All heavy atoms as an XYZ file, in Angstrom:
751
protein
N      -6.494     41.362    -16.169
C      -6.472     40.197    -15.291
C      -7.865     39.566    -15.156
O      -7.997     38.362    -15.190
C      -5.923     40.623    -13.928
C      -5.913     39.510    -12.921
C      -4.528     38.922    -12.813
N      -4.552     37.868    -11.834
C      -4.098     36.670    -12.058
N      -3.575     36.382    -13.202
N      -4.137     35.750    -11.129
N      -8.881     40.380    -14.973
C     -10.238     39.856    -14.826
C     -10.665     39.081    -16.066
O     -11.361     38.087    -15.961
C     -11.214     40.984    -14.535
N     -10.230     39.527    -17.235
C     -10.597     38.836    -18.461
C      -9.983     37.440    -18.470
O     -10.633     36.477    -18.835
C     -10.163     39.648    -19.698
C     -10.353     38.852    -20.965
C     -10.933     40.953    -19.765
N      -8.763     37.296    -18.017
C      -8.122     35.990    -17.965
C      -8.843     35.071    -16.988
O      -8.958     33.891    -17.221
C      -6.667     36.122    -17.533
C      -5.786     36.746    -18.592
C      -4.374     36.880    -18.095
O      -4.119     37.397    -17.012
N      -3.435     36.428    -18.903
N      -9.357     35.622    -15.927
C     -10.005     34.812    -14.903
C     -11.305     34.190    -15.389
O     -11.758     33.222    -14.814
C     -10.283     35.653    -13.655
C      -9.028     35.987    -12.906
C      -9.234     36.852    -11.708
N     -10.559     36.755    -11.112
C     -11.030     37.601    -10.218
N     -10.299     38.600     -9.828
N     -12.237     37.450     -9.727
N     -11.910     34.745    -16.404
C     -13.160     34.171    -16.894
C     -13.011     33.586    -18.304
O     -13.984     33.407    -19.014
C     -14.325     35.185    -16.820
C     -14.000     36.445    -17.598
C     -14.702     35.451    -15.397
C     -15.168     37.389    -17.744
N     -11.808     33.258    -18.642
C     -11.542     32.658    -19.945
C     -12.379     31.395    -20.149
O     -12.872     31.129    -21.245
C     -10.061     32.339    -20.083
C      -9.712     31.646    -21.362
C      -8.264     31.182    -21.421
O      -7.494     31.419    -20.473
O      -7.921     30.555    -22.430
N     -12.574     30.624    -19.089
C     -13.347     29.393    -19.220
C     -14.790     29.676    -19.642
O     -15.384     28.895    -20.373
C     -13.306     28.551    -17.934
C     -13.949     29.199    -16.732
C     -15.305     29.025    -16.473
C     -13.193     29.956    -15.856
C     -15.887     29.613    -15.361
C     -13.768     30.529    -14.743
C     -15.125     30.369    -14.492
N     -15.332     30.807    -19.227
C     -16.685     31.157    -19.644
C     -16.706     31.523    -21.131
O     -17.610     31.120    -21.857
C     -17.252     32.310    -18.808
C     -18.609     32.735    -19.311
C     -19.732     31.950    -19.081
C     -18.759     33.890    -20.074
C     -20.978     32.307    -19.586
C     -19.998     34.259    -20.573
C     -21.101     33.468    -20.326
O     -22.321     33.822    -20.841
N     -15.713     32.247    -21.569
C     -15.619     32.594    -22.995
C     -15.497     31.330    -23.839
O     -16.062     31.254    -24.931
C     -14.449     33.543    -23.248
C     -14.597     34.885    -22.548
C     -15.874     35.623    -22.924
O     -16.286     35.571    -24.097
O     -16.469     36.242    -22.027
N     -14.791     30.341    -23.327
C     -14.681     29.076    -24.041
C     -16.038     28.387    -24.117
O     -16.383     27.787    -25.141
C     -13.647     28.179    -23.378
C     -12.230     28.699    -23.611
C     -11.168     27.942    -22.861
N     -11.267     26.506    -23.005
C     -10.888     25.650    -22.060
N     -10.389     26.077    -20.917
N     -10.991     24.353    -22.265
N     -16.815     28.468    -23.042
C     -18.173     27.915    -23.050
C     -19.010     28.596    -24.125
O     -19.684     27.927    -24.917
C     -18.827     28.086    -21.677
C     -20.318     27.725    -21.606
C     -20.536     26.231    -21.798
C     -20.915     28.204    -20.293
N     -18.975     29.910    -24.160
C     -19.759     30.679    -25.135
C     -19.354     30.291    -26.558
O     -20.215     30.071    -27.417
C     -19.578     32.196    -24.897
C     -20.171     33.009    -26.032
C     -20.205     32.596    -23.560
N     -18.076     30.178    -26.806
C     -17.575     29.811    -28.132
C     -18.016     28.401    -28.508
O     -18.476     28.152    -29.637
C     -16.042     29.925    -28.173
O     -15.673     31.273    -27.889
C     -15.486     29.515    -29.525
N     -17.901     27.480    -27.571
C     -18.300     26.101    -27.814
C     -19.787     26.014    -28.148
O     -20.178     25.371    -29.125
C     -17.988     25.257    -26.576
C     -18.439     23.800    -26.592
C     -17.776     23.036    -27.729
C     -18.132     23.152    -25.254
N     -20.606     26.683    -27.363
C     -22.047     26.644    -27.611
C     -22.398     27.325    -28.934
O     -23.271     26.849    -29.672
C     -22.804     27.274    -26.446
C     -22.720     26.497    -25.122
C     -23.368     27.291    -23.997
C     -23.335     25.120    -25.244
N     -21.708     28.414    -29.258
C     -21.968     29.123    -30.517
C     -21.667     28.231    -31.721
O     -22.387     28.271    -32.720
C     -21.152     30.407    -30.579
N     -20.628     27.414    -31.614
C     -20.301     26.495    -32.712
C     -21.428     25.503    -32.978
O     -21.497     24.911    -34.051
C     -19.017     25.724    -32.410
C     -17.771     26.487    -32.781
C     -16.567     25.611    -32.643
N     -16.197     25.624    -31.227
C     -15.405     24.765    -30.628
N     -14.886     23.772    -31.298
N     -15.130     24.866    -29.359
N     -22.288     25.348    -31.988
C     -23.412     24.413    -32.125
C     -24.742     25.154    -32.219
O     -25.799     24.596    -31.939
C     -23.394     23.415    -30.971
C     -22.209     22.508    -31.036
N     -22.193     21.352    -31.780
C     -20.967     22.625    -30.502
C     -21.002     20.786    -31.692
N     -20.244     21.537    -30.922
N     -24.661     26.421    -32.609
C     -25.861     27.199    -32.887
C     -26.570     27.773    -31.672
O     -27.702     28.232    -31.785
N     -25.932     27.771    -30.516
C     -26.547     28.294    -29.295
C     -25.907     29.632    -28.943
O     -24.707     29.701    -28.688
C     -26.379     27.309    -28.138
C     -26.983     25.930    -28.371
C     -26.562     24.971    -27.273
C     -28.491     26.027    -28.450
N     -26.720     30.671    -28.933
C     -26.222     32.025    -28.678
C     -27.046     32.673    -27.574
O     -28.269     32.513    -27.521
C     -26.323     32.872    -29.948
C     -25.599     32.260    -31.105
N     -24.250     32.396    -31.298
C     -26.044     31.469    -32.119
C     -23.891     31.740    -32.384
N     -24.966     31.162    -32.904
N     -26.362     33.418    -26.718
C     -27.042     34.120    -25.627
C     -27.715     35.366    -26.182
O     -27.088     36.188    -26.843
C     -26.043     34.501    -24.526
C     -26.715     35.105    -23.305
C     -25.768     35.181    -22.121
N     -24.759     36.189    -22.262
C     -24.858     37.428    -21.789
N     -25.919     37.824    -21.149
N     -23.864     38.267    -21.954
N     -29.017     35.500    -25.892
C     -29.765     36.685    -26.314
C     -29.311     37.886    -25.494
O     -28.846     37.737    -24.359
C     -31.261     36.443    -26.117
N     -29.457     39.067    -26.052
C     -28.950     40.273    -25.388
C     -29.559     40.504    -24.012
O     -28.892     40.995    -23.123
C     -29.154     41.500    -26.275
O     -30.530     41.690    -26.522
N     -30.797     40.132    -23.785
C     -31.420     40.343    -22.483
C     -31.342     39.138    -21.571
O     -31.926     39.131    -20.489
N     -30.625     38.131    -21.970
C     -30.567     36.870    -21.234
C     -29.357     36.854    -20.303
O     -28.249     37.177    -20.709
C     -30.455     35.739    -22.266
C     -30.688     34.358    -21.780
C     -30.647     33.357    -22.933
O     -29.822     33.462    -23.849
N     -31.548     32.408    -22.904
N     -29.574     36.460    -19.043
C     -28.441     36.335    -18.123
C     -27.624     35.102    -18.497
O     -28.101     34.220    -19.225
C     -28.910     36.197    -16.658
O     -29.574     34.933    -16.507
C     -29.804     37.356    -16.236
N     -26.437     35.042    -17.968
C     -25.602     33.878    -18.221
C     -26.276     32.620    -17.668
O     -26.215     31.557    -18.277
C     -24.220     34.061    -17.586
C     -23.356     35.067    -18.294
C     -23.581     36.504    -17.828
O     -24.436     36.801    -17.005
N     -22.788     37.420    -18.368
N     -26.934     32.726    -16.520
C     -27.614     31.574    -15.926
C     -28.794     31.131    -16.799
O     -29.022     29.937    -16.983
C     -28.076     31.915    -14.517
C     -28.517     30.685    -13.743
C     -28.586     30.934    -12.263
N     -27.241     30.803    -11.703
C     -26.781     31.514    -10.689
N     -27.540     32.409    -10.110
N     -25.563     31.332    -10.232
N     -29.537     32.077    -17.346
C     -30.632     31.732    -18.252
C     -30.096     31.053    -19.515
O     -30.682     30.092    -20.013
C     -31.431     32.984    -18.625
C     -32.235     33.548    -17.475
C     -32.782     34.944    -17.747
O     -32.235     35.673    -18.614
O     -33.755     35.310    -17.064
N     -28.984     31.564    -19.995
C     -28.331     30.978    -21.170
C     -27.913     29.535    -20.877
O     -28.146     28.636    -21.688
C     -27.123     31.836    -21.554
C     -26.328     31.345    -22.727
C     -26.934     30.987    -23.921
C     -24.946     31.273    -22.640
C     -26.185     30.557    -25.010
C     -24.188     30.850    -23.725
C     -24.804     30.484    -24.907
N     -27.344     29.304    -19.704
C     -26.940     27.949    -19.319
C     -28.155     27.026    -19.246
O     -28.092     25.869    -19.665
C     -26.204     27.976    -17.988
N     -29.256     27.536    -18.723
C     -30.481     26.745    -18.656
C     -30.992     26.385    -20.037
O     -31.434     25.251    -20.281
N     -30.931     27.338    -20.949
C     -31.352     27.089    -22.322
C     -30.446     26.037    -22.976
O     -30.920     25.115    -23.630
C     -31.323     28.397    -23.122
C     -31.797     28.271    -24.557
S     -30.516     27.945    -25.802
C     -29.427     29.337    -25.609
N     -29.153     26.157    -22.747
C     -28.216     25.191    -23.321
C     -28.455     23.799    -22.735
O     -28.430     22.805    -23.462
C     -26.776     25.633    -23.070
N     -28.707     23.727    -21.436
C     -29.006     22.447    -20.808
C     -30.268     21.829    -21.369
O     -30.338     20.622    -21.596
N     -31.269     22.656    -21.609
C     -32.505     22.167    -22.220
C     -32.268     21.636    -23.619
O     -32.847     20.628    -24.026
N     -31.404     22.300    -24.351
C     -31.037     21.859    -25.701
C     -30.404     20.464    -25.650
O     -30.696     19.612    -26.482
C     -30.067     22.882    -26.302
C     -29.554     22.547    -27.656
N     -30.300     22.679    -28.801
C     -28.344     22.079    -28.057
C     -29.575     22.307    -29.847
N     -28.392     21.942    -29.412
N     -29.567     20.252    -24.642
C     -28.916     18.955    -24.500
C     -29.896     17.869    -24.064
O     -29.733     16.703    -24.411
C     -27.775     19.049    -23.484
C     -26.539     19.787    -23.973
C     -25.675     20.212    -22.811
C     -25.758     18.929    -24.944
N     -30.897     18.253    -23.319
C     -31.853     17.286    -22.766
C     -32.681     16.582    -23.820
O     -33.256     15.527    -23.545
C     -32.806     17.983    -21.793
O     -32.106     18.410    -20.663
N     -32.748     17.156    -25.011
C     -33.612     16.548    -26.016
C     -32.937     15.447    -26.829
O     -33.485     14.986    -27.820
C     -34.249     17.604    -26.923
C     -33.256     18.329    -27.810
O     -32.065     17.991    -27.801
O     -33.678     19.261    -28.525
N     -31.758     15.028    -26.404
C     -31.118     13.897    -27.076
C     -30.534     12.954    -26.028
O     -30.062     13.393    -24.984
C     -29.998     14.377    -28.016
O     -28.869     14.768    -27.278
N     -30.558     11.663    -26.295
C     -30.027     10.700    -25.328
C     -28.569     10.959    -24.963
O     -28.191     10.846    -23.806
C     -30.180      9.350    -26.042
C     -31.255      9.567    -27.043
C     -31.143     11.011    -27.457
N     -27.752     11.332    -25.930
C     -26.327     11.548    -25.653
C     -26.086     12.814    -24.847
O     -25.060     12.940    -24.188
C     -25.531     11.603    -26.956
O     -25.935     12.712    -27.734
N     -27.011     13.749    -24.874
C     -26.809     15.009    -24.165
C     -27.372     15.057    -22.766
O     -27.011     15.925    -21.981
N     -28.224     14.110    -22.423
C     -28.891     14.163    -21.109
C     -27.916     14.151    -19.952
O     -28.106     14.866    -18.978
C     -29.901     13.035    -20.988
C     -31.128     13.319    -21.808
C     -32.269     12.367    -21.529
N     -33.287     12.594    -22.545
C     -33.566     11.756    -23.523
N     -32.954     10.593    -23.594
N     -34.475     12.056    -24.421
N     -26.864     13.365    -20.048
C     -25.896     13.296    -18.952
C     -25.065     14.577    -18.850
O     -24.441     14.824    -17.820
C     -24.976     12.087    -19.112
O     -24.171     12.230    -20.267
N     -25.081     15.381    -19.888
C     -24.286     16.619    -19.900
C     -25.123     17.866    -19.669
O     -24.593     18.969    -19.636
C     -23.558     16.740    -21.239
N     -26.421     17.723    -19.472
C     -27.286     18.897    -19.406
C     -26.980     19.830    -18.243
O     -27.283     21.008    -18.307
C     -28.745     18.491    -19.420
C     -29.198     17.793    -18.190
C     -30.665     17.444    -18.269
N     -31.003     16.562    -17.171
C     -31.830     15.556    -17.257
N     -32.435     15.300    -18.398
N     -32.081     14.816    -16.219
N     -26.376     19.329    -17.168
C     -26.055     20.191    -16.025
C     -24.714     20.905    -16.188
O     -24.387     21.811    -15.410
C     -26.044     19.376    -14.732
O     -24.979     18.441    -14.753
N     -23.938     20.539    -17.182
C     -22.594     21.104    -17.338
C     -22.583     22.608    -17.618
O     -21.782     23.333    -17.017
C     -21.812     20.337    -18.399
C     -21.550     18.863    -18.050
C     -20.894     18.153    -19.224
C     -20.716     18.740    -16.796
N     -23.434     23.122    -18.525
C     -23.416     24.571    -18.726
C     -23.693     25.336    -17.423
O     -23.033     26.336    -17.122
C     -24.512     24.818    -19.762
C     -24.596     23.530    -20.519
C     -24.343     22.472    -19.477
N     -24.626     24.842    -16.625
C     -24.945     25.503    -15.357
C     -23.763     25.433    -14.396
O     -23.458     26.402    -13.703
C     -26.192     24.861    -14.748
C     -26.600     25.401    -13.410
C     -27.049     26.869    -13.519
N     -27.356     27.426    -12.238
C     -28.586     27.583    -11.762
N     -29.635     27.248    -12.490
N     -28.759     28.102    -10.585
N     -23.094     24.293    -14.340
C     -21.921     24.149    -13.482
C     -20.850     25.173    -13.855
O     -20.257     25.820    -12.981
C     -21.362     22.723    -13.622
C     -20.101     22.467    -12.841
C     -19.507     21.091    -13.143
O     -20.180     20.200    -13.665
N     -18.255     20.920    -12.828
N     -20.618     25.342    -15.135
C     -19.604     26.280    -15.610
C     -20.029     27.714    -15.315
O     -19.230     28.539    -14.863
C     -19.327     26.049    -17.115
C     -18.726     24.652    -17.312
C     -18.413     27.134    -17.681
C     -18.754     24.145    -18.740
N     -21.295     28.021    -15.535
C     -21.791     29.373    -15.274
C     -21.789     29.681    -13.780
O     -21.496     30.812    -13.376
C     -23.177     29.587    -15.915
C     -23.856     30.832    -15.388
C     -23.023     29.671    -17.428
N     -22.079     28.704    -12.948
C     -22.006     28.930    -11.502
C     -20.587     29.329    -11.096
O     -20.390     30.231    -10.279
C     -22.464     27.703    -10.726
C     -23.975     27.518    -10.748
O     -24.704     28.451    -11.166
O     -24.425     26.428    -10.339
N     -19.589     28.672    -11.677
C     -18.196     29.036    -11.411
C     -17.907     30.444    -11.942
O     -17.220     31.243    -11.286
C     -17.247     28.019    -12.035
N     -18.435     30.765    -13.114
C     -18.280     32.113    -13.673
C     -18.840     33.156    -12.707
O     -18.202     34.178    -12.443
C     -18.987     32.201    -15.029
C     -19.197     33.604    -15.514
C     -18.154     34.317    -16.068
C     -20.437     34.210    -15.405
C     -18.336     35.627    -16.512
C     -20.638     35.504    -15.853
C     -19.585     36.218    -16.405
N     -20.025     32.910    -12.170
C     -20.636     33.861    -11.236
C     -19.763     34.046     -9.994
O     -19.607     35.171     -9.510
C     -22.039     33.380    -10.825
C     -23.142     33.827    -11.747
C     -23.065     33.656    -13.120
C     -24.289     34.406    -11.244
C     -24.092     34.053    -13.966
C     -25.335     34.804    -12.076
C     -25.220     34.624    -13.425
O     -26.242     35.028    -14.254
N     -19.210     32.959     -9.470
C     -18.345     33.074     -8.288
C     -17.121     33.933     -8.590
O     -16.714     34.761     -7.776
C     -17.907     31.700     -7.801
C     -18.992     30.937     -7.087
C     -18.467     29.740     -6.303
N     -17.411     28.959     -6.920
C     -17.597     27.957     -7.768
N     -18.812     27.619     -8.155
N     -16.569     27.293     -8.247
N     -16.539     33.741     -9.771
C     -15.340     34.493    -10.138
C     -15.691     35.937    -10.487
O     -15.081     36.878     -9.982
C     -14.611     33.807    -11.325
C     -13.498     34.683    -11.862
C     -14.074     32.447    -10.888
N     -16.692     36.118    -11.312
C     -17.030     37.451    -11.824
C     -17.669     38.345    -10.777
O     -17.321     39.502    -10.634
C     -17.967     37.293    -13.026
C     -18.503     38.590    -13.611
C     -17.402     39.420    -14.241
N     -17.940     40.601    -14.853
C     -18.060     41.780    -14.239
N     -17.687     41.924    -12.991
N     -18.555     42.818    -14.872
N     -18.611     37.797    -10.019
C     -19.366     38.632     -9.094
C     -19.004     38.399     -7.635
O     -19.331     39.220     -6.782
C     -20.876     38.426     -9.299
C     -21.310     38.742    -10.701
C     -21.711     37.742    -11.560
C     -21.290     40.048    -11.173
C     -22.111     38.024    -12.868
C     -21.675     40.350    -12.475
C     -22.079     39.339    -13.318
N     -18.357     37.303     -7.350
C     -17.973     37.008     -5.977
C     -16.515     37.318     -5.694
O     -16.026     37.074     -4.601
N     -15.812     37.839     -6.682
C     -14.387     38.165     -6.552
C     -13.588     36.982     -6.027
O     -12.654     37.143     -5.254
C     -14.203     39.390     -5.649
O     -14.850     40.505     -6.208
N     -13.978     35.786     -6.427
C     -13.264     34.572     -6.037
C     -12.318     34.164     -7.153
O     -12.418     34.644     -8.271
C     -14.254     33.425     -5.806
O     -15.104     33.698     -4.741
N     -11.448     33.276     -6.830
C     -10.633     32.621     -7.845
C     -10.880     31.129     -7.705
O     -11.261     30.645     -6.639
C      -9.129     32.916     -7.660
O      -8.736     32.515     -6.354
C      -8.831     34.392     -7.869
N     -10.681     30.416     -8.768
C     -10.852     28.973     -8.722
C      -9.557     28.332     -8.260
O      -8.478     28.690     -8.740
C     -11.221     28.435    -10.108
C     -12.501     28.972    -10.747
C     -12.705     28.326    -12.112
C     -13.702     28.764     -9.854
N      -9.680     27.408     -7.332
C      -8.480     26.681     -6.934
C      -8.180     25.624     -8.000
O      -8.929     25.467     -8.969
C      -8.624     26.087     -5.530
C      -9.713     25.030     -5.393
O     -10.073     24.378     -6.405
O     -10.216     24.857     -4.269
N      -7.097     24.897     -7.796
C      -6.661     23.927     -8.803
C      -7.733     22.872     -9.059
O      -8.027     22.532    -10.210
C      -5.365     23.260     -8.349
C      -4.804     22.312     -9.377
C      -3.489     21.716     -8.928
C      -2.951     20.916    -10.085
N      -2.348     19.718     -9.811
N      -8.336     22.367     -8.011
C      -9.369     21.338     -8.163
C     -10.588     21.874     -8.916
O     -11.129     21.202     -9.791
C      -9.789     20.828     -6.794
C     -10.762     19.682     -6.853
C     -11.095     19.140     -5.470
O     -10.570     19.588     -4.458
N     -11.982     18.166     -5.435
N     -11.013     23.099     -8.600
C     -12.152     23.699     -9.303
C     -11.818     23.948    -10.768
O     -12.656     23.707    -11.645
C     -12.550     25.014     -8.632
C     -13.170     24.835     -7.264
C     -13.324     26.142     -6.523
O     -12.381     26.965     -6.541
O     -14.397     26.342     -5.927
N     -10.619     24.424    -11.041
C     -10.194     24.660    -12.425
C     -10.190     23.363    -13.219
O     -10.627     23.329    -14.370
C      -8.803     25.290    -12.465
O      -8.837     26.587    -11.930
N      -9.701     22.297    -12.594
C      -9.686     21.000    -13.267
C     -11.105     20.502    -13.511
O     -11.392     19.914    -14.561
C      -8.891     19.991    -12.445
C      -7.399     20.265    -12.475
C      -6.607     19.386    -11.519
O      -7.202     18.601    -10.741
O      -5.364     19.486    -11.547
N     -12.005     20.735    -12.560
C     -13.403     20.325    -12.735
C     -14.046     21.075    -13.895
O     -14.806     20.486    -14.683
C     -14.186     20.550    -11.446
N     -13.739     22.363    -14.036
C     -14.284     23.153    -15.139
C     -13.717     22.657    -16.461
O     -14.459     22.519    -17.451
C     -14.012     24.657    -14.932
C     -14.781     25.178    -13.722
C     -14.340     25.466    -16.188
C     -16.285     25.023    -13.798
N     -12.433     22.368    -16.508
C     -11.825     21.833    -17.730
C     -12.483     20.514    -18.113
O     -12.786     20.272    -19.286
C     -10.315     21.638    -17.549
C      -9.536     22.925    -17.481
C      -9.686     23.768    -18.727
O      -9.645     23.226    -19.859
O      -9.851     24.992    -18.581
N     -12.707     19.661    -17.125
C     -13.359     18.376    -17.372
C     -14.780     18.596    -17.893
O     -15.211     17.926    -18.835
C     -13.366     17.557    -16.078
C     -13.956     16.200    -16.236
N     -13.345     15.184    -16.929
C     -15.126     15.681    -15.781
C     -14.109     14.108    -16.912
N     -15.195     14.376    -16.219
N     -15.504     19.524    -17.283
C     -16.884     19.823    -17.706
C     -16.909     20.334    -19.142
O     -17.761     19.929    -19.940
C     -17.516     20.838    -16.760
N     -15.977     21.222    -19.488
C     -15.918     21.732    -20.858
C     -15.634     20.602    -21.852
O     -16.229     20.550    -22.928
C     -14.859     22.833    -20.982
C     -15.245     24.195    -20.424
C     -14.019     25.078    -20.249
C     -16.268     24.871    -21.321
N     -14.746     19.695    -21.488
C     -14.437     18.567    -22.359
C     -15.633     17.650    -22.555
O     -15.934     17.233    -23.673
N     -16.325     17.320    -21.462
C     -17.512     16.473    -21.555
C     -18.605     17.148    -22.364
O     -19.298     16.506    -23.148
C     -18.029     16.144    -20.153
C     -17.238     15.080    -19.441
C     -17.766     14.809    -18.039
C     -19.186     14.309    -18.056
N     -19.673     13.937    -16.696
N     -18.757     18.452    -22.167
C     -19.764     19.200    -22.907
C     -19.454     19.193    -24.399
O     -20.342     18.996    -25.230
C     -19.853     20.628    -22.379
C     -20.900     21.526    -23.017
C     -22.296     20.944    -22.843
C     -20.821     22.916    -22.405
N     -18.195     19.367    -24.739
C     -17.809     19.349    -26.148
C     -18.125     17.998    -26.794
O     -18.670     17.934    -27.897
C     -16.324     19.670    -26.291
C     -15.884     19.791    -27.732
C     -14.514     20.398    -27.877
O     -13.756     20.470    -26.888
O     -14.194     20.797    -29.006
N     -17.835     16.919    -26.099
C     -18.135     15.581    -26.607
C     -19.639     15.406    -26.786
O     -20.111     14.927    -27.822
C     -17.547     14.495    -25.674
C     -18.089     13.116    -26.030
C     -16.031     14.509    -25.733
N     -20.415     15.810    -25.774
C     -21.874     15.648    -25.850
C     -22.458     16.451    -26.992
O     -23.348     15.975    -27.705
C     -22.502     16.073    -24.526
N     -21.987     17.678    -27.188
C     -22.496     18.499    -28.280
C     -22.116     17.901    -29.633
O     -22.912     17.908    -30.566
C     -21.970     19.933    -28.159
C     -22.607     20.760    -27.054
C     -21.789     22.018    -26.788
C     -24.046     21.136    -27.400
N     -20.917     17.396    -29.720
C     -20.470     16.765    -30.969
C     -21.337     15.536    -31.280
O     -21.789     15.360    -32.409
C     -18.991     16.382    -30.866
C     -18.466     15.703    -32.079
N     -18.223     16.361    -33.264
C     -18.173     14.393    -32.323
C     -17.793     15.493    -34.169
N     -17.758     14.302    -33.616
N     -21.550     14.697    -30.257
C     -22.377     13.510    -30.459
C     -23.809     13.890    -30.825
O     -24.418     13.267    -31.671
C     -22.376     12.641    -29.204
C     -21.058     11.929    -28.976
C     -21.017     11.151    -27.675
O     -21.954     11.263    -26.852
O     -20.024     10.434    -27.476
N     -24.320     14.924    -30.171
C     -25.677     15.383    -30.458
C     -25.772     15.853    -31.902
O     -26.737     15.576    -32.601
C     -26.079     16.506    -29.504
C     -27.523     16.894    -29.674
C     -27.867     18.091    -28.804
N     -29.269     18.385    -28.930
C     -29.836     18.925    -29.993
N     -29.112     19.239    -31.040
N     -31.115     19.160    -30.037
N     -24.756     16.575    -32.344
C     -24.722     17.063    -33.723
C     -24.630     15.959    -34.750
O     -25.067     16.116    -35.897
N     -24.101     14.832    -34.321
C     -23.992     13.685    -35.232
C     -25.172     12.743    -35.121
O     -25.164     11.672    -35.711
C     -22.700     12.901    -34.940
C     -21.479     13.640    -35.400
O     -21.525     14.435    -36.329
N     -20.362     13.401    -34.737
N     -26.169     13.149    -34.337
C     -27.374     12.338    -34.239
C     -27.288     11.174    -33.286
O     -28.106     10.282    -33.316
N     -26.284     11.164    -32.426
C     -26.136     10.067    -31.450
C     -26.905     10.328    -30.191
O     -27.102     11.355    -29.729
C     -24.657      9.841    -31.103
C     -23.844      9.387    -32.301
O     -24.358      8.746    -33.194
N     -22.588      9.736    -32.303
């Protein structure tokens, strides 16, 4: 059950990995999100999305370590963030 509850984080990790961003073994999820946000900041198309990895990781921390669950509105916000992040990474990869 716990694994299902953090599926959105696994999707984040997979999405970032497809774009060459991998969490180092000693790096926290929050540090990883900061690194990913910094990666996005170096392109015009990614600047508006730079806070998205942190937003997703903050939700992960609430679920994983706070024993919380996401309500419908929070789940929809995470889905929206993942979608926007995917678009920004794709555009960044295409040089936009």
